[in-house]
VOMAR-892483 format. One record per residue (C-alpha): residue number from 1; residue in one letter; x, y, z. Coordinates in steps of 0.001 Angstrom, whole numbers. Layout:
BEGIN
+-----+--------+---------+---------+---------+
| num | residu |      c1 |      c2 |      c3 |
+-----+--------+---------+---------+---------+
| NUM |      A |       X |       Y |       Z |
...
+-----+--------+---------+---------+---------+
***
This chain:
BEGIN
+-----+--------+---------+---------+---------+
| num | residu |      c1 |      c2 |      c3 |
+-----+--------+---------+---------+---------+
|   1 |      M |   34602 |  -26955 |   34391 |
|   2 |      G |   35170 |  -26656 |   30789 |
|   3 |      K |   36603 |  -24217 |   28699 |
|   4 |      T |   33890 |  -20816 |   28060 |
|   5 |      S |   34133 |  -18558 |   25142 |
|   6 |      L |   32304 |  -15911 |   24401 |
|   7 |      Q |   30880 |  -15322 |   20769 |
|   8 |      V |   29277 |  -12344 |   18673 |
|   9 |      A |   27021 |  -12172 |   16111 |
|  10 |      Q |   25816 |   -8765 |   14862 |
|  11 |      Y |   23094 |   -8200 |   12706 |
|  12 |      S |   22867 |   -4740 |   11617 |
|  13 |      N |   25198 |   -1297 |   12203 |
|  14 |      K |   22721 |   -1449 |   15499 |
|  15 |      D |   22185 |   -4982 |   16759 |
|  16 |      V |   24566 |   -7419 |   18574 |
|  17 |      V |   24177 |  -10337 |   19994 |
|  18 |      F |   26903 |  -11668 |   22586 |
|  19 |      S |   26699 |  -15522 |   23582 |
|  20 |      G |   28495 |  -17356 |   25930 |
|  21 |      S |   28528 |  -20944 |   27741 |
|  22 |      G |   24656 |  -20552 |   28962 |
|  23 |      I |   24351 |  -16901 |   28722 |
|  24 |      K |   23048 |  -14370 |   25445 |
|  25 |      L |   23693 |  -10622 |   25903 |
|  26 |      Q |   21524 |   -8974 |   22717 |
|  27 |      C |   22239 |   -4989 |   22232 |
|  28 |      S |   20098 |   -2667 |   20112 |
|  29 |      S |   19500 |     957 |   19965 |
|  30 |      R |   16299 |    2556 |   21312 |
|  31 |      K |   14985 |    5969 |   20381 |
|  32 |      S |   12750 |    5542 |   23360 |
|  33 |      I |   15757 |    5250 |   25475 |
|  34 |      G |   17929 |    7694 |   24004 |
|  35 |      S |   19939 |    8043 |   20735 |
|  36 |      K |   23368 |    7027 |   22292 |
|  37 |      S |   21652 |    4076 |   24750 |
|  38 |      F |   21430 |    1014 |   24538 |
|  39 |      F |   18856 |   -2080 |   25351 |
|  40 |      A |   20565 |   -5651 |   26714 |
|  41 |      S |   19139 |   -8543 |   27465 |
|  42 |      I |   21189 |  -11527 |   29082 |
|  43 |      G |   19076 |  -15249 |   29482 |
|  44 |      D |   19856 |  -18677 |   28468 |
|  45 |      A |   20932 |  -19594 |   24776 |
|  46 |      A |   22814 |  -22619 |   23627 |
|  47 |      N |   26552 |  -23228 |   24249 |
|  48 |      S |   27739 |  -22323 |   20461 |
|  49 |      L |   26320 |  -19642 |   17780 |
|  50 |      E |   27142 |  -20991 |   14127 |
|  51 |      N |   29266 |  -18920 |   11876 |
|  52 |      S |   29948 |  -16278 |   14386 |
|  53 |      A |   33149 |  -14332 |   14970 |
|  54 |      Q |   34593 |  -15900 |   18564 |
|  55 |      L |   36104 |  -12895 |   20973 |
|  56 |      P |   37401 |  -14500 |   24868 |
|  57 |      F |   36828 |  -11084 |   26566 |
|  58 |      I |   33999 |   -8809 |   26448 |
|  59 |      N |   35197 |   -6624 |   29569 |
|  60 |      L |   37880 |   -5279 |   26827 |
|  61 |      L |   35476 |   -5165 |   23742 |
|  62 |      L |   32549 |   -3469 |   25548 |
|  63 |      K |   35121 |   -1010 |   26819 |
|  64 |      H |   35800 |     224 |   23603 |
|  65 |      M |   32418 |     452 |   21350 |
|  66 |      S |   32001 |    3943 |   22747 |
|  67 |      L |   28404 |    2970 |   24424 |
|  68 |      P |   27850 |    5578 |   27600 |
|  69 |      E |   25438 |    4699 |   29974 |
|  70 |      P |   24110 |    1508 |   28649 |
|  71 |      R |   21114 |     -48 |   30242 |
|  72 |      F |   20634 |   -3908 |   30795 |
|  73 |      R |   17449 |   -6300 |   31954 |
|  74 |      I |   18346 |   -9847 |   33540 |
|  75 |      D |   15580 |  -12329 |   33203 |
|  76 |      R |   16218 |  -16191 |   32793 |
|  77 |      I |   14524 |  -16865 |   29475 |
|  78 |      P |   13875 |  -19413 |   27052 |
|  79 |      Q |   16412 |  -19871 |   24067 |
|  80 |      L |   15684 |  -17377 |   21710 |
|  81 |      A |   15958 |  -17905 |   17698 |
|  82 |      L |   18546 |  -15542 |   16565 |
|  83 |      G |   17163 |  -12209 |   15583 |
|  84 |      E |   14948 |  -11949 |   18533 |
|  85 |      V |   14328 |   -9604 |   20962 |
|  86 |      L |   12609 |   -9400 |   24373 |
|  87 |      E |   11569 |   -6460 |   25919 |
|  88 |      A |    9745 |   -5321 |   29102 |
|  89 |      G |    6079 |   -6408 |   28560 |
|  90 |      E |    6458 |   -7269 |   25198 |
|  91 |      K |    6198 |  -10590 |   23179 |
|  92 |      V |    8958 |  -12121 |   21373 |
|  93 |      V |    8917 |  -11442 |   17498 |
|  94 |      K |   10682 |  -13217 |   15553 |
|  95 |      K |   11999 |  -11524 |   12304 |
|  96 |      E |   12232 |  -13075 |    8916 |
|  97 |      V |   15046 |  -13502 |    6822 |
|  98 |      G |   15044 |  -12267 |    3382 |
|  99 |      F |   15441 |   -9629 |    1122 |
| 100 |      K |   12779 |   -6675 |    1414 |
| 101 |      M |   12792 |   -4234 |    -761 |
| 102 |      R |   11267 |    -841 |     583 |
| 103 |      I |   10870 |    2786 |    -951 |
| 104 |      K |   10430 |    5320 |    1641 |
| 105 |      I |    7384 |    7915 |     508 |
| 106 |      G |    6116 |   10590 |    3459 |
| 107 |      N |    2737 |   11393 |    1678 |
| 108 |      P |     247 |    8916 |    2301 |
| 109 |      S |   -2046 |    9726 |    -510 |
| 110 |      L |    1190 |    9820 |   -3019 |
| 111 |      R |    1749 |    6260 |   -1553 |
| 112 |      K |   -2074 |    4980 |   -2265 |
| 113 |      L |   -1772 |    6795 |   -5953 |
| 114 |      I |    1238 |    5195 |   -6857 |
| 115 |      S |     567 |    1606 |   -6003 |
| 116 |      G |   -2907 |    2318 |   -7803 |
| 117 |      A |   -1357 |    3608 |  -10817 |
| 118 |      V |    1052 |     455 |  -10659 |
| 119 |      A |   -1563 |   -1909 |  -10105 |
| 120 |      G |   -3488 |    -483 |  -13362 |
| 121 |      A |    -562 |    -669 |  -15367 |
| 122 |      V |     797 |   -4076 |  -14293 |
| 123 |      S |   -3096 |   -5503 |  -14436 |
| 124 |      R |   -3645 |   -4081 |  -17742 |
| 125 |      T |    -443 |   -5506 |  -19345 |
| 126 |      A |    -604 |   -8737 |  -17921 |
| 127 |      V |   -4136 |   -9360 |  -19837 |
| 128 |      A |   -3364 |   -7053 |  -22664 |
| 129 |      P |   -2697 |  -10504 |  -24966 |
| 130 |      L |   -6269 |  -11529 |  -23701 |
| 131 |      E |   -8201 |   -8461 |  -24787 |
| 132 |      T |   -6520 |   -8432 |  -28100 |
| 133 |      I |   -7448 |  -11954 |  -28816 |
| 134 |      R |  -10794 |  -11142 |  -27289 |
| 135 |      T |  -11312 |   -8132 |  -29954 |
| 136 |      H |  -10489 |  -10295 |  -32727 |
| 137 |      L |  -12988 |  -12712 |  -31720 |
| 138 |      M |  -15587 |  -10095 |  -31711 |
| 139 |      V |  -15169 |   -8617 |  -35163 |
| 140 |      G |  -14462 |  -11885 |  -37038 |
| 141 |      S |  -10833 |  -10680 |  -38315 |
| 142 |      C |   -8776 |  -13947 |  -38275 |
| 143 |      G |  -10058 |  -16953 |  -36623 |
| 144 |      N |  -13086 |  -18541 |  -34818 |
| 145 |      S |  -11390 |  -19581 |  -32025 |
| 146 |      S |   -8919 |  -18008 |  -29202 |
| 147 |      G |   -6563 |  -20799 |  -30498 |
| 148 |      E |   -6874 |  -19667 |  -34100 |
| 149 |      V |   -6542 |  -15860 |  -33147 |
| 150 |      F |   -3520 |  -16954 |  -31211 |
| 151 |      D |   -1591 |  -18758 |  -34172 |
| 152 |      A |   -2891 |  -15754 |  -36257 |
| 153 |      I |   -1365 |  -12757 |  -34372 |
| 154 |      L |    1955 |  -14529 |  -33544 |
| 155 |      K |    2424 |  -15767 |  -37285 |
| 156 |      S |    1525 |  -11792 |  -38545 |
| 157 |      D |    3073 |   -9573 |  -36100 |
| 158 |      G |    4598 |  -11889 |  -33622 |
| 159 |      W |    4553 |  -11673 |  -29745 |
| 160 |      K |    4409 |   -7593 |  -30334 |
| 161 |      G |    1160 |   -8206 |  -32180 |
| 162 |      L |    -732 |   -9596 |  -28660 |
| 163 |      F |      33 |   -6034 |  -27035 |
| 164 |      R |    -784 |   -3935 |  -29594 |
| 165 |      G |   -2486 |    -589 |  -28576 |
| 166 |      N |   -1551 |   -1296 |  -24683 |
| 167 |      F |     234 |    1806 |  -24022 |
| 168 |      V |   -2641 |    3577 |  -25213 |
| 169 |      N |   -4646 |    1156 |  -22518 |
| 170 |      V |   -2331 |    1771 |  -19928 |
| 171 |      I |   -2083 |    5756 |  -19986 |
| 172 |      R |   -5910 |    5003 |  -19741 |
| 173 |      V |   -5792 |    2611 |  -17152 |
| 174 |      A |   -3188 |    3877 |  -14154 |
| 175 |      P |   -4747 |    7428 |  -13729 |
| 176 |      S |   -7967 |    5703 |  -13547 |
| 177 |      K |   -7104 |    3098 |  -11369 |
| 178 |      A |   -4969 |    4937 |   -9164 |
| 179 |      I |   -7961 |    7529 |   -8138 |
| 180 |      E |  -10020 |    4308 |   -7496 |
| 181 |      L |   -8239 |    2544 |   -5287 |
| 182 |      F |   -7254 |    5760 |   -3503 |
| 183 |      A |  -10764 |    6755 |   -3241 |
| 184 |      Y |  -11940 |    3471 |   -1751 |
| 185 |      D |   -9469 |    3371 |     729 |
| 186 |      T |   -9787 |    6737 |    1627 |
| 187 |      V |  -13436 |    6886 |    1824 |
| 188 |      K |  -13464 |    3155 |    3654 |
| 189 |      K |  -11131 |    4479 |    6462 |
| 190 |      H |  -13585 |    7045 |    7031 |
| 191 |      L |  -16516 |    4978 |    7158 |
| 192 |      A |  -15475 |    1521 |    8547 |
| 193 |      P |  -16282 |    1288 |   12205 |
| 194 |      K |  -13272 |     930 |   14716 |
| 195 |      P |  -12909 |   -2194 |   16962 |
| 196 |      G |  -16135 |   -2488 |   19139 |
| 197 |      E |  -18013 |      30 |   17449 |
| 198 |      E |  -21460 |    -410 |   15949 |
| 199 |      P |  -21204 |     466 |   11747 |
| 200 |      K |  -21983 |    3942 |   10857 |
| 201 |      L |  -24641 |    2792 |    8580 |
| 202 |      P |  -26700 |     -88 |    7654 |
| 203 |      I |  -24963 |    -930 |    3799 |
| 204 |      P |  -21306 |   -1958 |    4055 |
| 205 |      A |  -18513 |     717 |    4480 |
| 206 |      S |  -16827 |   -1357 |    1317 |
| 207 |      S |  -19920 |    -823 |    -773 |
| 208 |      I |  -20318 |    2381 |      85 |
| 209 |      A |  -16533 |    2574 |    -424 |
| 210 |      G |  -16206 |     703 |   -4460 |
| 211 |      A |  -19418 |    2911 |   -5517 |
| 212 |      V |  -17075 |    6271 |   -4556 |
| 213 |      A |  -14545 |    4739 |   -6272 |
| 214 |      G |  -16288 |    3581 |   -9380 |
| 215 |      F |  -17930 |    6942 |   -9627 |
| 216 |      S |  -14638 |    8993 |   -8847 |
| 217 |      S |  -12351 |    6869 |  -11154 |
| 218 |      T |  -15068 |    7232 |  -13901 |
| 219 |      L |  -15865 |   11002 |  -13785 |
| 220 |      C |  -12096 |   12091 |  -13634 |
| 221 |      T |  -11049 |    9911 |  -16218 |
| 222 |      Y |  -14129 |    9296 |  -19087 |
| 223 |      P |  -12465 |   11963 |  -21320 |
| 224 |      L |   -9578 |   10092 |  -21943 |
| 225 |      E |  -11585 |    6933 |  -22831 |
| 226 |      L |  -13781 |    9331 |  -25094 |
| 227 |      L |  -10145 |   10083 |  -26636 |
| 228 |      K |   -9249 |    6803 |  -27076 |
| 229 |      T |  -12432 |    5948 |  -28925 |
| 230 |      R |  -12639 |    8532 |  -31290 |
| 231 |      V |   -9174 |    8467 |  -32178 |
| 232 |      T |   -9418 |    4352 |  -32769 |
| 233 |      I |  -12476 |    4689 |  -34811 |
| 234 |      Q |  -12082 |    7657 |  -36605 |
| 235 |      R |   -8722 |    7182 |  -38105 |
| 236 |      G |   -6760 |    9697 |  -39909 |
| 237 |      V |   -8918 |   12584 |  -38078 |
| 238 |      Y |   -6650 |   13115 |  -35224 |
| 239 |      K |   -2955 |   13131 |  -34938 |
| 240 |      N |   -2798 |   11953 |  -31760 |
| 241 |      L |   -4480 |   12297 |  -28474 |
| 242 |      L |   -3954 |   15425 |  -27872 |
| 243 |      D |   -4592 |   16656 |  -31270 |
| 244 |      A |   -8025 |   15194 |  -30539 |
| 245 |      F |   -8551 |   16911 |  -27273 |
| 246 |      L |   -7809 |   20167 |  -28746 |
| 247 |      T |  -10370 |   19589 |  -31792 |
| 248 |      I |  -13044 |   18472 |  -30179 |
| 249 |      V |  -12926 |   21095 |  -27165 |
| 250 |      R |  -12802 |   23690 |  -30014 |
| 251 |      E |  -15207 |   22390 |  -32564 |
| 252 |      E |  -17612 |   20781 |  -30130 |
| 253 |      G |  -17316 |   21962 |  -27016 |
| 254 |      P |  -15831 |   20993 |  -23390 |
| 255 |      A |  -19153 |   18706 |  -22842 |
| 256 |      E |  -18817 |   16405 |  -25918 |
| 257 |      L |  -15869 |   15092 |  -23951 |
| 258 |      Y |  -18501 |   13672 |  -21489 |
| 259 |      R |  -21172 |   12270 |  -24171 |
| 260 |      G |  -22423 |    8988 |  -22820 |
| 261 |      L |  -21111 |    9240 |  -19220 |
| 262 |      T |  -24214 |    8643 |  -17428 |
| 263 |      S |  -24622 |    5410 |  -18976 |
| 264 |      S |  -21189 |    3882 |  -18188 |
| 265 |      L |  -21932 |    5463 |  -14544 |
| 266 |      I |  -24797 |    2575 |  -14730 |
| 267 |      G |  -22013 |    -248 |  -15301 |
| 268 |      V |  -19336 |    1065 |  -13514 |
| 269 |      V |  -20884 |    2048 |   -9958 |
| 270 |      P |  -22381 |   -1511 |   -9114 |
| 271 |      Y |  -19780 |   -3264 |  -10883 |
| 272 |      A |  -16860 |   -1070 |   -8285 |
| 273 |      A |  -19722 |   -1715 |   -5353 |
| 274 |      T |  -19655 |   -5306 |   -5638 |
| 275 |      N |  -16306 |   -5940 |   -6408 |
| 276 |      Y |  -14878 |   -3960 |   -3449 |
| 277 |      F |  -17456 |   -5338 |   -1281 |
| 278 |      A |  -16614 |   -9162 |   -2181 |
| 279 |      Y |  -12739 |   -8516 |   -1891 |
| 280 |      D |  -13547 |   -7656 |    1539 |
| 281 |      T |  -15483 |   -9949 |    2719 |
| 282 |      L |  -13185 |  -12892 |    1259 |
| 283 |      R |   -9728 |  -11362 |    2697 |
| 284 |      K |  -12005 |  -10715 |    6238 |
| 285 |      A |  -13089 |  -15024 |    5750 |
| 286 |      Y |  -10059 |  -16119 |    4993 |
| 287 |      K |   -8495 |  -14437 |    8139 |
| 288 |      E |  -10782 |  -15675 |    9935 |
| 289 |      A |  -10693 |  -19037 |    8809 |
| 290 |      F |   -7133 |  -19519 |    9087 |
| 291 |      K |   -6284 |  -17304 |   11813 |
| 292 |      K |   -3851 |  -15127 |   10184 |
| 293 |      E |   -3009 |  -11194 |   10100 |
| 294 |      E |   -1423 |  -11161 |    7104 |
| 295 |      I |   -2249 |  -12474 |    3496 |
| 296 |      G |     353 |  -13457 |     721 |
| 297 |      N |     568 |  -12362 |   -2528 |
| 298 |      I |    -870 |  -15586 |   -4306 |
| 299 |      V |   -3439 |  -15574 |   -2063 |
| 300 |      T |   -4462 |  -11852 |   -2763 |
| 301 |      L |   -4507 |  -12948 |   -6454 |
| 302 |      L |   -6821 |  -15536 |   -6258 |
| 303 |      I |   -9437 |  -13278 |   -3754 |
| 304 |      G |   -9002 |  -10789 |   -5980 |
| 305 |      S |  -10147 |  -13458 |   -9098 |
| 306 |      A |  -12796 |  -14603 |   -7404 |
| 307 |      A |  -13940 |  -10923 |   -6154 |
| 308 |      G |  -13723 |   -9813 |  -10100 |
| 309 |      A |  -15746 |  -13017 |  -10962 |
| 310 |      I |  -18732 |  -12694 |   -8407 |
| 311 |      S |  -18562 |   -8704 |   -9288 |
| 312 |      S |  -18780 |  -10037 |  -12716 |
| 313 |      S |  -21548 |  -12304 |  -12742 |
| 314 |      A |  -24039 |  -10332 |  -10379 |
| 315 |      T |  -23620 |   -6792 |  -12591 |
| 316 |      F |  -23437 |   -8441 |  -16169 |
| 317 |      P |  -27139 |   -8021 |  -16801 |
| 318 |      L |  -26546 |   -4364 |  -16214 |
| 319 |      E |  -24001 |   -4342 |  -19021 |
| 320 |      V |  -26232 |   -6158 |  -21284 |
| 321 |      A |  -28865 |   -3678 |  -21054 |
| 322 |      R |  -26966 |    -918 |  -21107 |
| 323 |      K |  -25539 |   -2230 |  -24850 |
| 324 |      H |  -28900 |   -2858 |  -25940 |
| 325 |      M |  -29817 |     404 |  -25094 |
| 326 |      Q |  -27277 |    1698 |  -27053 |
| 327 |      A |  -27840 |    -145 |  -29821 |
| 328 |      G |  -31563 |     287 |  -29895 |
| 329 |      A |  -30846 |    4027 |  -30419 |
| 330 |      L |  -29056 |    2962 |  -33010 |
| 331 |      N |  -31375 |    1175 |  -34714 |
| 332 |      G |  -34372 |    2957 |  -33683 |
| 333 |      R |  -35436 |     928 |  -31143 |
| 334 |      Q |  -35920 |    3151 |  -27953 |
| 335 |      Y |  -35842 |    1845 |  -24336 |
| 336 |      Q |  -37636 |    4050 |  -21584 |
| 337 |      N |  -35025 |    3193 |  -19115 |
| 338 |      M |  -32842 |     752 |  -17711 |
| 339 |      L |  -35637 |   -1425 |  -16308 |
| 340 |      H |  -37424 |   -1522 |  -19549 |
| 341 |      A |  -34584 |   -2931 |  -21297 |
| 342 |      L |  -34184 |   -5581 |  -18548 |
| 343 |      A |  -37353 |   -6576 |  -18985 |
| 344 |      S |  -37333 |   -6615 |  -23129 |
| 345 |      I |  -34649 |   -9293 |  -22840 |
| 346 |      L |  -36114 |  -11266 |  -20497 |
| 347 |      E |  -38890 |  -11465 |  -22278 |
| 348 |      K |  -37550 |  -12241 |  -26137 |
| 349 |      E |  -34446 |  -14224 |  -24666 |
| 350 |      G |  -35110 |  -15499 |  -21323 |
| 351 |      L |  -32833 |  -15726 |  -18290 |
| 352 |      P |  -29673 |  -16610 |  -21212 |
| 353 |      G |  -29702 |  -13612 |  -22986 |
| 354 |      L |  -28859 |  -11508 |  -19836 |
| 355 |      Y |  -25364 |  -13321 |  -19710 |
| 356 |      K |  -25093 |  -13421 |  -22920 |
| 357 |      G |  -21191 |  -12720 |  -23750 |
| 358 |      L |  -20430 |  -13625 |  -19985 |
| 359 |      G |  -17596 |  -16072 |  -20594 |
| 360 |      P |  -15403 |  -13708 |  -22857 |
| 361 |      S |  -15605 |  -10560 |  -20416 |
| 362 |      C |  -14918 |  -12586 |  -17613 |
| 363 |      I |  -11559 |  -14103 |  -19269 |
| 364 |      K |  -10100 |  -10559 |  -19208 |
| 365 |      L |  -12252 |   -8898 |  -16125 |
| 366 |      V |  -11481 |  -12096 |  -13394 |
| 367 |      P |   -7208 |  -12084 |  -13824 |
| 368 |      A |   -7152 |   -8469 |  -13817 |
| 369 |      A |   -8732 |   -7331 |  -10788 |
| 370 |      G |   -6910 |  -10303 |   -9225 |
| 371 |      I |   -3625 |   -8824 |  -10457 |
| 372 |      S |   -4664 |   -5596 |   -9610 |
| 373 |      F |   -5334 |   -6530 |   -5808 |
| 374 |      M |   -2161 |   -8079 |   -5544 |
| 375 |      C |    -239 |   -5497 |   -7126 |
| 376 |      Y |   -1767 |   -2810 |   -4823 |
| 377 |      E |   -1369 |   -4676 |   -1827 |
| 378 |      A |    2439 |   -5205 |   -2392 |
| 379 |      C |    2922 |   -1262 |   -3556 |
| 380 |      K |    1561 |    -389 |     119 |
| 381 |      Q |    3798 |   -3040 |    1179 |
| 382 |      I |    7211 |   -1909 |    -820 |
| 383 |      L |    6216 |    1888 |    -353 |
| 384 |      I |    6345 |    2758 |    3321 |
| 385 |      E |    5869 |    6164 |    5079 |
| 386 |      K |    9070 |    5684 |    7266 |
| 387 |      E |   12563 |    3767 |    7610 |
| 388 |      E |   11945 |     670 |    9387 |
| 389 |      S |   14137 |    -996 |   11830 |
| 390 |      L |   15319 |   -4584 |   11834 |
| 391 |      I |   13996 |   -5443 |   15394 |
| 392 |      S |   10735 |   -3144 |   16590 |
+-----+--------+---------+---------+---------+
***
């Protein structure tokens, strides 16, 4: 017989693997057994493990490890890769090696709100240059094409010019997105049927949850949108957002903070319902097509962007009609309702009239939707309820 040696590989402060010729012993602490007890399994293994410390006397090592009443299970098992554990009645689980950031937050509602706020802030900042260019194109201030506007901004203000006004937008969008995504997750969780159950409602849960999310976020953050508009348009009248808020409440009353809310809801609620329904449907289709339970960040970005494109295209006529209603009120032309406005546009401009301006709108909305969903899903993975062990 050849010389037999014992090798030890420690993966964490709780898990130790011993390996000799044809034998592999893996120990890990288990709360279900007791805080001071250990579980171990012995099976076939390779004759050597690379980059592991060699110890010839296992009994002496175990004697000084202070492990009272260790529990062992001996099985004939296939060779296991590093980091794998086999327990009675459980499948072999391979743990990926790599750095993973985790932040412990016990309150689930707070985790969702923080994730939504981060998603809103990141997505808004990422598309801020596109929004700046789109705004300049609309007013025709410094060019007739995106390239001309981009060059003009860089020459006059540098890179900072592309992000001008972004801080105010983040202050508005972060709480709005936090409330929206929190409401969506919460409502969907209560409405979605459990495996094997029939749907509770004929309408998809994701559509209802999306509509509620859009309504809730708009209702809660609409005053911020109005204040931002007032401060931007009426320059010199208000010192800042707080001064605008106090002045409007004192001189015009609290109800003034919600002027125009109904028309905003007409555009927001259908968009949110369609957006979240498309996102949920595309995620399910991807999982079924590729037989995967987890979806990576890049795929989430693409799915979210596709959902944004679908929802923008589907609901854009409502946005056009809403703007016509607002412009009609200023020009003396009154529309009876949304349907009247849609019919009038179709009669005068045809179907293309309902999609006028869709391209510039999608330039901002589509990537913003994808980035928002990607950041939200990533944050939910980072913010955890409790410590996760390396081997579960």
